[in-house]
C-alpha positions, 0 to 999 in steps of 0.5 A, a space after each residue: 166320237 161316241 161309241 155305238 152300243 147297238 150290236 147286231 146279233 149275227 146268229 139271230 139275224 141269220 135265223 130270222 132270214 132263214 125263217 123268213 125265206 122258209 115261211 115265204 117259200 111255204 106261201 109260194 114265193 121265191 127269193 130273187 134278191 137280197 140287198 144288205 142295209 149298210 149303216 156305217 163304213 168306218 175305217 174301211 169296215 162295213 157294218 150291216 144292220 139288216 137286209 131287204 129280201 125281195 120275193 116273187 110269186 112262183 107261177 104254176 
């Protein structure tokens, strides 16, 4: 099995998520759900490559 050299930068990933949530809130959207994008399950470890963020427009 070939080693996967792709590495997710957890700190940058967190900053990107926070930035997206903040930008969407400024546009009147509310985060309602976060779904992790799981790329690999290996030796009982789960590796997450990203996340799907679901927003809804706030009424009022």
